[in-house]
N, C-alpha and C positions, 0 to 999 in steps of 0.2 A: 504494499499499501504506499503511496507517496504521499510523506506526511507534508509537505510543502502543498500539495493541492487541497486538503483537508483543511490546513490553515487557513485556504483562503476560501473555505466555506464548502467544498466538494466532500462527502463524505462515500467513498468509492465502496466502505464495506455495509455500508446501508443500502446501495443500489443492491447488492449482491443479496442481502436478507430481502429488501421489497421481493425478488424475481422466485425466493426460496418463496414465501409467504403465498405468492399470486399463482402459482403453478397447481395448486387445489382447484382455482378458481378455472383457469385455464380446460385443465384436464377434464370439467363437465361441459365442456362446447367441443369435444370433437366429435365430430360425422366423419363417415366415408368421404373420402378423396383428402384427408389430412395426412402429409407425409414427411412432415418435420415436428420437431420439438421446438418448446421455448428455447432461448439462448442462441440459437444462430442469426446467422448474419440477414435472412431473409426467410420470410413463412413460404409454405413450399403447397400446394393444392393443384389436387391431380383431377381434371375434368373425366369426368365419367361417361360413358356410355347412355344413349338414348337420346341423345340430340341428332336433330337432321341438318341443321344449321344454324347452329350456337353462334349467338350474339350477347357479348361481356356489355353488362350494364354498369355504371361505378359511380358512388353517389358520397361525399364528402360535408361533415358539419360538426360544429361543436355544439356547448351546452349555450354559452353566451352568460351573462350577468344572473342569470339564475343561479350558479355558483355562489354569487354573495351571500346568500341564502342558507346555503351549505354551511358556508364559513362561519356565521353568525349562529345556526344551532348547533354549529358542529357532527355533523351528520353528511357522512360519505360515501354511502353505501346505495345512494339509489341515484344518483346524477349519472353514473355511468351507462344506467339504461337508456336515460333521457338522449345521451349521443350515439349509442345504438340506433335506436329509435328514428334518429332525425336522419340517417342515413337509411336504413335499409325499409321503412315507409317507402321514402323516393322512391327508388330502387323498384318496389313491388308494383308503386305504380304503374307501371311500364311493362306487368305482368311476369317481371323476372322475379327467379327464388334468390335470396341473397344465399352466398356460398360460402364467404369468409371476411372479417372483420381486421381491422388495426387500429389500435390506438393511439395518442401521444399524451402524454402527459409531462406538464413543465411545473416543478416545483422549487419554491422557493426554498425550501429545506426538507430534505430524504426524510421523512418519517414513516419508516415500512409499514406500520400497520396500517398508515391513514392509505399510503398508496394502497394496499392489499384491499383496503375498503372501497375503494374508488374500482379496481378492478374486479371486484366482486360484483359492483351494481355492471361493469360492463358482460362480464359471463352472464349474469342472470338476462340482459338483454340479448344476448346473441341464441342462450338457450331459447327463449321466448320466438326467436327469430328463425331458429333452426339453420345458425349458420356456426361458420367455427372462427373463433378467436386465435387464429395461427400467430400473431406477432404485435409486437406495439414497441414503443419508447418511452422510456422515465429519463428527462433531463433535469441535473437539479441546476438551479441557477440562483445562485446567492448574488444578492445585489440588484436583482431582475426583479422578481417576485417577493415580497414580504413574505417572513418564514411560515406564516399560518396559511399561506393562500398557494395557489395553481390554474392553470387553465388544462383542458381539456378539449381534447378532439377527436374524429375519428375518419377512418376510410373502410367504404365496402363494396365489394364486389359480387355482382349477382349474375345468373345467365337465365338467358330464353332462346327459345326457337324464332326464327325471324318471320313466319307466318303465324306466328301468334303474340308477336308486339300488342301492347295495347298502345295507340296514340290519339284516339277522338276521331280518326277518319271513317269510323262508319257510324258516328252519331248521326241522327235525326229526329227531326220533331214528333214528340210523343214517347220518345223513351224516359222513364221516371228516374230518377236521382234518389241515390239510397245513401243515409246517412248514417256512420257510423260512430255510438257516442264516445267523447272523448274522457277522462279523467280528471279534466282540469285543465290549468292553464298552459299544460303541456310545458313547452319550451323557449315561448317567444313572448315580446313584449314586457318583458321583466325591467328595461328602463323604463316604463310608463309604469308598472307594478311597485317599483322600487322609491318613485316619484309619490305615488298615492298612499305608499303605507309609510310614506319618511321612514324609509329602511337605512338605518347609516351603523354606526359602529360603538351606539353607546348601550351603555347598560338598559335604558330605558326601553329602547328597542327591543332590545332582546329579550325583556320580559315582557314587550307586545306581543312578538314573535309568539312566544310560549302561552299566550293567553287563549283559552278554552273559548270558542264560539258556537254559541247554540245554532246560530247561521248556519253556519258550515259544516258542524259536526266534529269538529277537530279542532287542535288548535290553528290559529292563522297561520304560522310556520310551516307546521306537518299540510295544510292544503296547499301552500306553495310549493313545496317539494316535491307532492303528489309526482310521481314519474312520467313521460308521456307512455301512452300506450305504442306496443308494438301491434300493427295491422297485418303483418304479413301472411300468418296461418290463415285466420279469416279471410283475407282475400285472395289468396291461394283455393281455399275450399270454394269460394263463391265463383270464382273461374274456372273452376273442375265442372259447375252443374249450371253453369247458367252464360250467357251471351256477354259478358259484359265487356261494354264499348268505350268507356275513359272513366278515369278515376284521376282523384285531387287530393293529394295531402294536405290539408287544411293549415299550413304554418302560419310564418311571417306574413303579415300581409290578410290575414284571416280570410272570409270569404269571398271579396271584392277584389284581392287581388290571385286568388288558387282556383278558383272556381274556372276563371275564362283561360286558363290554363290548360285545361282538359278539352278545350272547346274546339271545333274546327271553324271558319268562316261562314258564315250564315246561319250560325247556331247562337242561342241566348240561351241560362238558364233561368227559372222561375221558381224561386224559392220560399218557400211558405214558412215564415219565422214562428208559427204558431203551431207548428206540425213537430216539433222536438221540447225538449228541455232545457232551457238556457240556467246553465249549472249556478246556483250561487254564489260561488266566488265571482262569475260576472258581475251579478248586481251589485256586489259590494263594492268593488273595482268601478263601475259605473256610477255608483252613488256617491262613494267619496272622493272621487275626481272628478265627479261632475262632466264624465267623459257624456259625448254625444252618441246614439245609438248608431250613428252610419261611423265615427272613431271605433267603437266596438268591434262592429262586425269586420273594420279592416285593420284592425290588430291582431284579434284574438280568436279563438276556434267557436266560441257560447257555447262549448258541449257538443260538438262533432267534429270529431278529428281526421275523419277521411269521406269520401263520397266518392259513389261509382254510379255511373249509366247503364242502364242494362233497357232491353226492350220489355213493357209492362206485362207480357205474359213469361218473362223468365223471375220477375223478382219476388213473386213467395220464395221460390226455389233458392235466391241469391241470399235474400232474409234469413230463410232458413238455415242455412248454411254456414253463414257468421254467428248465429246465436248457439249454432252448434260446438262453435269455437269459444262460447261462453261469454260474448259480447252481443252489444244491446242495438239494434239497427231497425228504422223503420223508413217508410218513403216521406222525405222531406219536400221533394219538388220533382221540375220535369224541365224536358230540355223542348224549345220552341224556335220554330223559325224566327231570325232578328239578326240584329246589329251583335256581333260579338262583343259577351258580356252579361253581367249578372241582376236581376230584379231581386230587390229580398222585400216579402207586401207579405 
């Protein structure tokens, strides 16, 4: 071990310990195709048979300022799932099955147990998505990040047969839009969340985050840290039984920015805002922050984290497949002819 490097703030031995602690979590994510173990210079994954014309689909994202809530609550075992979800849900929108995931964790100080907690959340997300955690990087960066803070990002690759890619090109007026329930704020709009709840490093703020709310059925901090749902298995199950023609992951930009991304020119989405439950956390944000309804729908998922468009006669089959995976789904709107965009009414 380099004592000079340790004196500069980088503890190599802590890095070794972190790797040892995370191995048990990584092992849980192994699926057929994994042909390398943790610790090598590259993650190896073999694409198996069964694809006629395979297309690789990739996605990358981070957790964003939701991490500030994790720091204040000293809870680090769920944000990894957020990181995975933001990548694999996007991949699945194209009809692809995620194959593997890699994470990048940059810390001010390498505390092995904290890093292992972060990786536990990543592994939980990978298990939920049915993909493998085949590698990653933990970087100790003293003087760049405060000792008790970190950043977390990830990257995933999936696969789909070329003739099964879902891109919205077969959308038609009369197709119905199915919405799948979210778990809460997911991982978007936390700069506004932090402003609304006046989240800062004060002891008063930490006390507020740990205050139980009857309206939420949890503490405010618990509600804000609820991890992003991973929709891979429910969506792929729906694709197996129904003619899914377009999919949208409702992330940053909410309904107004994300729904048009699944539309083709000449089609428009009409969403019935009374067809689903707006979760209490969003009512609280709207009220406390005096946020307009349009801004809420342009920032948050409002209780619907994923939307898919299917022919009307396939709606029941798709909904049942999603429900069989433990998720809540309902028809929330329809596709109509018109200028590409969305009406929420």
